[in-house]
C-alpha positions as a Python dict, from the first residue, in 0.01 Angstrom:
ca = {
    (1, 'M'): (0, 0, 0),
    (2, 'T'): (110, -199, -306),
    (3, 'T'): (-125, -141, -598),
    (4, 'A'): (-207, -308, -928),
    (5, 'I'): (-434, -268, -1227),
    (6, 'I'): (-570, -550, -1441),
    (7, 'Y'): (-593, -525, -1818),
    (8, 'A'): (-804, -781, -2008),
    (9, 'R'): (-867, -807, -2380),
    (10, 'V'): (-1034, -1027, -2640),
    (11, 'S'): (-1014, -965, -3015),
    (12, 'T'): (-1347, -1115, -3120),
    (13, 'T'): (-1672, -1252, -2981),
    (14, 'R'): (-1560, -1597, -3094),
    (15, 'Q'): (-1237, -1562, -2894),
    (16, 'A'): (-1439, -1462, -2590),
    (17, 'E'): (-1655, -1772, -2626),
    (18, 'E'): (-1387, -2026, -2719),
    (19, 'G'): (-1077, -1882, -2554),
    (20, 'V'): (-1015, -1707, -2225),
    (21, 'S'): (-1302, -1467, -2163),
    (22, 'I'): (-1266, -1117, -2025),
    (23, 'E'): (-1417, -1219, -1691),
    (24, 'S'): (-1187, -1520, -1663),
    (25, 'Q'): (-884, -1300, -1733),
    (26, 'V'): (-998, -1055, -1465),
    (27, 'E'): (-1064, -1330, -1213),
    (28, 'Q'): (-719, -1484, -1262),
    (29, 'G'): (-569, -1134, -1255),
    (30, 'R'): (-714, -1080, -908),
    (31, 'V'): (-563, -1410, -794),
    (32, 'K'): (-224, -1295, -926),
    (33, 'A'): (-259, -959, -751),
    (34, 'A'): (-332, -1133, -423),
    (35, 'A'): (-21, -1349, -466),
    (36, 'L'): (182, -1031, -517),
    (37, 'G'): (26, -873, -209),
    (38, 'A'): (-125, -595, -421),
    (39, 'D'): (-465, -425, -409),
    (40, 'V'): (-639, -393, -748),
    (41, 'V'): (-729, -27, -793),
    (42, 'H'): (-881, -55, -1140),
    (43, 'V'): (-978, -309, -1406),
    (44, 'F'): (-955, -216, -1775),
    (45, 'R'): (-1129, -410, -2053),
    (46, 'D'): (-1097, -396, -2432),
    (47, 'E'): (-1355, -614, -2605),
    (48, 'G'): (-1334, -692, -2977),
    (49, 'V'): (-1005, -504, -3021),
    (50, 'S'): (-695, -644, -3191),
    (51, 'G'): (-367, -647, -3004),
    (52, 'R'): (-185, -546, -3323),
    (53, 'T'): (-305, -189, -3285),
    (54, 'A'): (-219, 65, -3015),
    (55, 'K'): (-563, 225, -3064),
    (56, 'R'): (-716, 42, -2771),
    (57, 'P'): (-908, 286, -2548),
    (58, 'A'): (-893, 82, -2228),
    (59, 'F'): (-528, -9, -2283),
    (60, 'L'): (-428, 356, -2321),
    (61, 'E'): (-634, 445, -2013),
    (62, 'A'): (-450, 172, -1820),
    (63, 'I'): (-113, 318, -1923),
    (64, 'D'): (-225, 668, -1814),
    (65, 'C'): (-360, 532, -1486),
    (66, 'C'): (-27, 371, -1401),
    (67, 'A'): (155, 696, -1477),
    (68, 'A'): (-84, 910, -1272),
    (69, 'M'): (-117, 678, -971),
    (70, 'S'): (231, 521, -963),
    (71, 'V'): (83, 173, -980),
    (72, 'E'): (334, -105, -906),
    (73, 'Y'): (189, -384, -1123),
    (74, 'F'): (21, -396, -1465),
    (75, 'I'): (-138, -742, -1462),
    (76, 'I'): (-228, -923, -1785),
    (77, 'W'): (-340, -1278, -1865),
    (78, 'S'): (-50, -1335, -2107),
    (79, 'S'): (198, -1133, -2313),
    (80, 'S'): (-34, -1159, -2614),
    (81, 'R'): (-301, -962, -2424),
    (82, 'F'): (-54, -673, -2376),
    (83, 'A'): (37, -633, -2744),
    (84, 'R'): (70, -835, -3064),
    (85, 'N'): (329, -593, -3200),
    (86, 'H'): (672, -640, -3045),
    (87, 'I'): (775, -279, -3107),
    (88, 'D'): (463, -145, -2933),
    (89, 'A'): (515, -394, -2650),
    (90, 'G'): (871, -272, -2593),
    (91, 'L'): (778, 98, -2606),
    (92, 'Y'): (487, 68, -2364),
    (93, 'K'): (683, -148, -2122),
    (94, 'R'): (958, 114, -2121),
    (95, 'T'): (699, 386, -2054),
    (96, 'L'): (554, 189, -1764),
    (97, 'K'): (900, 117, -1623),
    (98, 'K'): (972, 492, -1613),
    (99, 'H'): (675, 528, -1379),
    (100, 'G'): (778, 235, -1163),
    (101, 'T'): (520, -7, -1304),
    (102, 'K'): (605, -368, -1381),
    (103, 'V'): (413, -575, -1634),
    (104, 'V'): (317, -911, -1483),
    (105, 'S'): (163, -1206, -1667),
    (106, 'V'): (-71, -1455, -1503),
    (107, 'T'): (55, -1738, -1724),
    (108, 'S'): (428, -1665, -1694),
    (109, 'D'): (669, -1601, -1409),
    (110, 'V'): (945, -1462, -1633),
    (111, 'D'): (1123, -1167, -1469),
    (112, 'G'): (1193, -913, -1741),
    (113, 'D'): (1437, -728, -1516),
    (114, 'T'): (1693, -1009, -1549),
    (115, 'D'): (1905, -1062, -1862),
    (116, 'D'): (1758, -1407, -1927),
    (117, 'G'): (1408, -1281, -1858),
    (118, 'W'): (1455, -988, -2097),
    (119, 'I'): (1556, -1226, -2377),
    (120, 'L'): (1260, -1455, -2309),
    (121, 'E'): (1016, -1161, -2298),
    (122, 'S'): (1154, -1024, -2626),
    (123, 'M'): (1125, -1362, -2795),
    (124, 'S'): (774, -1407, -2661),
    (125, 'A'): (667, -1067, -2797),
    (126, 'M'): (804, -1155, -3142),
    (127, 'M'): (630, -1494, -3136),
    (128, 'D'): (303, -1325, -3040),
    (129, 'E'): (336, -1091, -3338),
    (130, 'H'): (429, -1379, -3570),
    (131, 'Y'): (121, -1574, -3459),
    (132, 'S'): (-101, -1270, -3508),
    (133, 'R'): (36, -1219, -3860),
    (134, 'M'): (-30, -1581, -3951),
    (135, 'V'): (-387, -1563, -3820),
    (136, 'S'): (-441, -1239, -4012),
    (137, 'K'): (-314, -1397, -4335),
    (138, 'D'): (-534, -1704, -4291),
    (139, 'T'): (-837, -1487, -4219),
    (140, 'R'): (-771, -1265, -4522),
    (141, 'R'): (-723, -1568, -4746),
    (142, 'S'): (-1050, -1717, -4625),
    (143, 'M'): (-1241, -1392, -4675),
    (144, 'L'): (-1098, -1344, -5025),
    (145, 'A'): (-1211, -1694, -5118),
    (146, 'N'): (-1549, -1613, -4968),
    (147, 'A'): (-1579, -1297, -5180),
    (148, 'R'): (-1470, -1479, -5497),
    (149, 'A'): (-1749, -1729, -5437),
    (150, 'G'): (-1997, -1441, -5420),
    (151, 'H'): (-2057, -1459, -5047),
    (152, 'F'): (-2096, -1160, -4815),
    (153, 'N'): (-1811, -1096, -4571),
    (154, 'G'): (-2003, -863, -4345),
    (155, 'G'): (-2003, -490, -4292),
    (156, 'R'): (-2262, -236, -4401),
    (157, 'V'): (-2522, -386, -4633),
    (158, 'P'): (-2545, -179, -4955),
    (159, 'L'): (-2868, 9, -5016),
    (160, 'G'): (-3110, -202, -5215),
    (161, 'Y'): (-2980, -530, -5075),
    (162, 'R'): (-3046, -755, -4778),
    (163, 'V'): (-2846, -1043, -4634),
    (164, 'V'): (-2981, -1396, -4675),
    (165, 'P'): (-2837, -1727, -4551),
    (166, 'D'): (-2658, -1950, -4801),
    (167, 'G'): (-2571, -2268, -4615),
    (168, 'K'): (-2324, -2170, -4344),
    (169, 'R'): (-2247, -1845, -4524),
    (170, 'K'): (-2442, -1542, -4639),
    (171, 'R'): (-2524, -1374, -4967),
    (172, 'L'): (-2666, -1042, -5074),
    (173, 'A'): (-3016, -1052, -5223),
    (174, 'I'): (-3213, -766, -5377),
    (175, 'D'): (-3437, -583, -5131),
    (176, 'E'): (-3738, -488, -5342),
    (177, 'G'): (-3833, -223, -5087),
    (178, 'E'): (-3510, -25, -5142),
    (179, 'A'): (-3416, -131, -5494),
    (180, 'P'): (-3638, 132, -5669),
    (181, 'V'): (-3436, 410, -5503),
    (182, 'V'): (-3110, 272, -5638),
    (183, 'R'): (-3260, 227, -5984),
    (184, 'S'): (-3389, 587, -5983),
    (185, 'I'): (-3044, 718, -5889),
    (186, 'F'): (-2878, 539, -6181),
    (187, 'A'): (-3158, 641, -6418),
    (188, 'A'): (-3124, 1008, -6318),
    (189, 'Y'): (-2745, 995, -6356),
    (190, 'L'): (-2769, 835, -6702),
    (191, 'S'): (-3011, 1112, -6796),
    (192, 'G'): (-2737, 1365, -6730),
    (193, 'H'): (-2818, 1482, -6375),
    (194, 'G'): (-2534, 1543, -6129),
    (195, 'T'): (-2508, 1398, -5781),
    (196, 'K'): (-2616, 1721, -5609),
    (197, 'I'): (-2931, 1752, -5821),
    (198, 'I'): (-3015, 1386, -5759),
    (199, 'A'): (-2971, 1427, -5381),
    (200, 'L'): (-3190, 1738, -5375),
    (201, 'A'): (-3462, 1561, -5575),
    (202, 'L'): (-3464, 1259, -5345),
    (203, 'N'): (-3489, 1479, -5035),
    (204, 'R'): (-3763, 1689, -5192),
    (205, 'E'): (-3965, 1375, -5259),
    (206, 'G'): (-3918, 1260, -4900),
    (207, 'I'): (-3707, 959, -5000),
    (208, 'T'): (-3452, 895, -4727),
    (209, 'R'): (-3136, 690, -4710),
    (210, 'R'): (-3249, 446, -4441),
    (211, 'G'): (-3387, 733, -4239),
    (212, 'N'): (-3114, 984, -4326),
    (213, 'P'): (-3123, 1269, -4581),
    (214, 'W'): (-2925, 1237, -4902),
    (215, 'T'): (-2609, 1433, -4985),
    (216, 'K'): (-2420, 1445, -5312),
    (217, 'N'): (-2148, 1232, -5150),
    (218, 'N'): (-2402, 962, -5059),
    (219, 'V'): (-2528, 955, -5417),
    (220, 'G'): (-2171, 938, -5546),
    (221, 'L'): (-2096, 638, -5324),
    (222, 'V'): (-2396, 453, -5468),
    (223, 'L'): (-2290, 527, -5824),
    (224, 'R'): (-1933, 411, -5757),
    (225, 'N'): (-2024, 96, -5564),
    (226, 'W'): (-1918, -209, -5761),
    (227, 'V'): (-2188, -425, -5604),
    (228, 'Y'): (-2446, -267, -5836),
    (229, 'G'): (-2244, -401, -6127),
    (230, 'G'): (-2266, -751, -5985),
    (231, 'C'): (-1921, -756, -5821),
    (232, 'I'): (-1836, -846, -5463),
    (233, 'V'): (-1529, -641, -5370),
    (234, 'F'): (-1309, -719, -5071),
    (235, 'N'): (-976, -579, -4953),
    (236, 'R'): (-937, -327, -5236),
    (237, 'V'): (-795, 17, -5161),
    (238, 'D'): (-903, 303, -5390),
    (239, 'G'): (-671, 577, -5503),
    (240, 'D'): (-803, 803, -5226),
    (241, 'G'): (-702, 543, -4966),
    (242, 'T'): (-1057, 423, -4904),
    (243, 'V'): (-1088, 52, -4835),
    (244, 'R'): (-1379, -112, -5015),
    (245, 'A'): (-1508, -432, -4859),
}
């Protein structure tokens, strides 16, 4: 019996809605498998995961499945669904080839086993990475402009704030229900109390951090958060390697 697995991926919810959805990729993958005379033994899905990273749970499971079950075909919608990093693409294709698995694209009939096909596949992988880099730059530029304009780019909402609409964008507004906690933390710190003492006092008074107990690290993060100084910070990396968004 000839076997195949299908791997489908979308990077964002928007891509799923406006591009080729997971289900559409799987459906077309089954059509491709039938054309190859192969039975689909498993379908793997990564939703909301970038192809520029190898840390894709379903993708890694698909690789392991092919190695363990000697699957003949690894079916994808297009080369960009396999990887957006040409080095990763080459390494994983070589791993699959060792186990007798061939990567097959629904949208391309290029045979990577031929010299011409190898060149075309390599060029395609590099173009996929180039496109991904351009999209990443455009997205970062847009988000930086958003932050400079005082808008909220998403992520965890800081304690003492809530998100409110501002046209098509969003802004942070003071949450008067949580704001007194933040003010008390800064007042206690300015009075000379350390983060551990402040955390213990908050817990003793039954004041939680959105339902969770306080630790000295939590208090320290509040005191170091630039948002309480009126600054929206995006894409800055601290000295300890922590990204502040």
